[in-house]
KEKE-3310 file (N, C-alpha, C; in steps of 0.2 Angstrom, whole numbers, plus 5000, padded with zeros to 4 digits):
npx = (5005:5009:5018:5010:5004:5016:5019:5009:5009:5020:5017:5005:5014:5021:5010:5008:5015:5006:4995:5004:5005:4997:4989:4975:4974:4985:4981:4971:4977:4986:4974:4966:4977:4979:4963:4965:4972:4970:4957:4964:4974:4964:4955:4962:4967:4955:4952:4963:4960:4966:4966:4962:4975:4972:4960:4944:4937:4946:4946:4936:4932:4938:4932:4919:4920:4926:4914:4905:4912:4910:4896:4894:4897:4891:4879:4883:4883:4874:4856:4846:4844:4842:4841:4846:4854:4868:4884:4890:4896:4896:4885:4892:4899:4908:4918:4911:4918:4923:4926:4935:4938:4943:4943:4947:4934:4927:4920:4921:4912:4913:4903)
npy = (4995:5005:5007:5010:5022:5033:5033:5037:5049:5050:5056:5063:5073:5076:5079:5095:5092:5085:5095:5106:5103:5100:5087:5078:5064:5063:5071:5064:5049:5055:5058:5046:5036:5043:5040:5029:5023:5031:5023:5011:5016:5019:5006:4997:5003:5000:4987:4983:4987:5001:5015:5032:5042:5057:5063:5065:5077:5086:5089:5095:5109:5111:5101:5100:5114:5111:5104:5113:5119:5110:5109:5122:5120:5110:5120:5127:5119:5115:5112:5120:5128:5147:5161:5171:5169:5164:5168:5178:5175:5161:5160:5161:5154:5143:5148:5162:5178:5188:5199:5199:5207:5203:5209:5213:5216:5209:5202:5209:5207:5210:5206)
npz = (4999:5003:4992:4982:4985:4986:4971:4969:4969:4963:4953:4955:4956:4944:4937:4931:4919:4908:4904:4898:4885:4867:4866:4871:4874:4882:4892:4898:4900:4913:4919:4922:4927:4941:4945:4945:4955:4963:4970:4972:4980:4990:4991:4997:5010:5013:5013:5026:5038:5044:5050:5042:5035:5040:5052:5050:5056:5057:5043:5037:5035:5022:5018:5016:5009:4995:4989:4990:4979:4969:4970:4963:4951:4944:4942:4936:4925:4923:4914:4913:4923:4927:4912:4914:4926:4919:4913:4901:4892:4890:4880:4868:4852:4845:4830:4829:4825:4838:4853:4863:4882:4897:4911:4932:4934:4930:4912:4894:4880:4864:4851)
capx = (5000:5014:5022:5004:5004:5023:5017:4998:5013:5025:5012:5005:5020:5019:5004:5010:5019:5002:4996:5006:5004:4988:4985:4970:4976:4990:4979:4965:4984:4985:4968:4965:4982:4975:4959:4966:4981:4966:4954:4963:4976:4956:4953:4967:4966:4949:4955:4967:4955:4967:4964:4966:4980:4969:4954:4939:4935:4952:4947:4930:4928:4938:4929:4911:4919:4924:4906:4899:4913:4905:4889:4891:4899:4884:4873:4885:4884:4864:4854:4838:4847:4840:4848:4850:4860:4875:4888:4888:4901:4891:4882:4898:4898:4912:4921:4910:4921:4919:4933:4932:4942:4943:4948:4946:4927:4922:4923:4914:4912:4908:4902)
capy = (5000:5011:5009:5012:5030:5034:5031:5039:5055:5055:5054:5071:5080:5077:5080:5097:5090:5086:5103:5107:5097:5102:5082:5079:5060:5066:5074:5055:5046:5059:5059:5036:5033:5046:5039:5020:5023:5032:5018:5005:5012:5019:5000:4994:5004:4997:4979:4981:4990:5004:5019:5036:5046:5060:5062:5069:5082:5089:5092:5095:5113:5111:5095:5109:5120:5107:5102:5117:5121:5104:5110:5125:5118:5104:5122:5130:5116:5112:5118:5120:5137:5156:5164:5178:5167:5162:5173:5182:5170:5156:5159:5162:5147:5140:5150:5168:5182:5193:5199:5199:5210:5206:5211:5211:5215:5204:5203:5214:5204:5210:5207)
capz = (5001:5004:4985:4977:4988:4985:4964:4966:4973:4960:4947:4954:4955:4939:4934:4926:4912:4903:4906:4894:4881:4863:4863:4874:4878:4889:4901:4897:4902:4921:4923:4922:4930:4944:4948:4946:4960:4974:4969:4972:4989:4997:4992:4999:5015:5021:5020:5029:5039:5041:5050:5038:5040:5044:5053:5047:5058:5054:5036:5037:5033:5017:5009:5015:5002:4991:4988:4987:4974:4968:4966:4958:4943:4943:4945:4928:4919:4920:4908:4917:4926:4923:4910:4920:4930:4913:4909:4894:4887:4887:4873:4860:4847:4839:4822:4827:4828:4844:4856:4875:4886:4904:4918:4937:4938:4921:4904:4891:4875:4859:4844)
cpx = (5003:5017:5014:5003:5010:5021:5013:5004:5018:5019:5007:5008:5025:5015:5007:5010:5012:4999:4997:5005:4995:4986:4981:4970:4980:4987:4975:4972:4982:4980:4965:4968:4979:4972:4960:4966:4973:4962:4958:4969:4968:4954:4956:4968:4959:4947:4958:4964:4960:4962:4965:4969:4977:4961:4950:4934:4939:4951:4938:4926:4931:4936:4920:4914:4918:4918:4903:4905:4908:4897:4888:4894:4893:4880:4875:4883:4875:4860:4845:4837:4841:4844:4851:4859:4869:4879:4887:4893:4900:4888:4886:4896:4904:4912:4916:4917:4922:4926:4931:4941:4940:4947:4948:4939:4925:4925:4918:4915:4908:4907:4904)
cpy = (5004:5016:5010:5021:5033:5036:5035:5047:5059:5059:5062:5074:5082:5078:5089:5096:5087:5092:5108:5107:5100:5093:5079:5071:5059:5066:5067:5052:5049:5057:5047:5035:5037:5039:5029:5021:5027:5024:5012:5006:5015:5008:4996:4993:5002:4992:4976:4982:4997:5013:5029:5040:5053:5064:5067:5078:5088:5091:5094:5101:5111:5106:5099:5115:5117:5105:5105:5120:5117:5105:5117:5124:5116:5111:5125:5126:5112:5116:5120:5126:5143:5157:5168:5177:5166:5170:5174:5175:5168:5152:5160:5156:5146:5143:5156:5173:5186:5195:5202:5203:5208:5207:5210:5212:5209:5209:5204:5209:5206:5209:5209)
cpz = (5002:4996:4980:4979:4984:4974:4962:4967:4967:4953:4949:4952:4948:4932:4928:4920:4908:4901:4901:4885:4874:4865:4870:4880:4882:4894:4903:4902:4910:4925:4926:4925:4939:4951:4951:4953:4967:4973:4973:4980:4992:4997:4997:5009:5024:5020:5024:5037:5043:5044:5046:5044:5044:5045:5050:5052:5059:5050:5032:5032:5025:5014:5011:5007:4995:4988:4986:4982:4968:4963:4963:4955:4940:4938:4936:4923:4914:4916:4909:4923:4922:4918:4913:4925:4925:4913:4901:4888:4883:4883:4865:4860:4846:4832:4824:4832:4833:4844:4860:4877:4891:4907:4927:4939:4931:4915:4899:4885:4869:4851:4835)
residu = (MET:ASN:LEU:ILE:PHE:LYS:ILE:LEU:LEU:GLY:LEU:VAL:LEU:LEU:ALA:PRO:VAL:PRO:PHE:GLY:SER:TYR:ASN:PRO:TRP:ALA:TRP:THR:VAL:LEU:ALA:VAL:GLY:VAL:GLY:LEU:LEU:VAL:ILE:SER:TRP:SER:VAL:LEU:SER:TRP:ILE:SER:GLY:GLU:ALA:PRO:PRO:VAL:SER:VAL:ALA:LYS:ILE:TRP:PRO:SER:ALA:VAL:MET:PHE:GLY:LEU:VAL:LEU:LEU:TRP:ILE:MET:LEU:GLN:THR:ALA:THR:TRP:THR:PRO:VAL:PHE:TRP:HIS:HIS:PRO:ILE:PHE:SER:LEU:LYS:HIS:GLY:THR:THR:THR:GLU:MET:THR:CYS:SER:LEU:GLY:GLY:CYS:LEU:VAL:GLU:PHE)
# end
């Protein structure tokens, strides 16, 4: 189990490398590798009966914030949300010629 964790740690440390690639297969290999290693490490930890390395009492604030981010992502990708919740850039289609200016205050899209 320690070997799986070390391989996972090494893969996570190399994670920025494929993001410079144009090919989506590099991202896919990284995502599948990390997913398989996390699943195998979790299953081995569960089978061996070991206690988690960090208690839930210490990470619950981070877990709640992560859950809220996931909820926001799901709301943004939902088709049933009101149109006024959508960002103007969401309405852009592939192939249109537009000019977009972004700053800390938001984005201005000119058609």
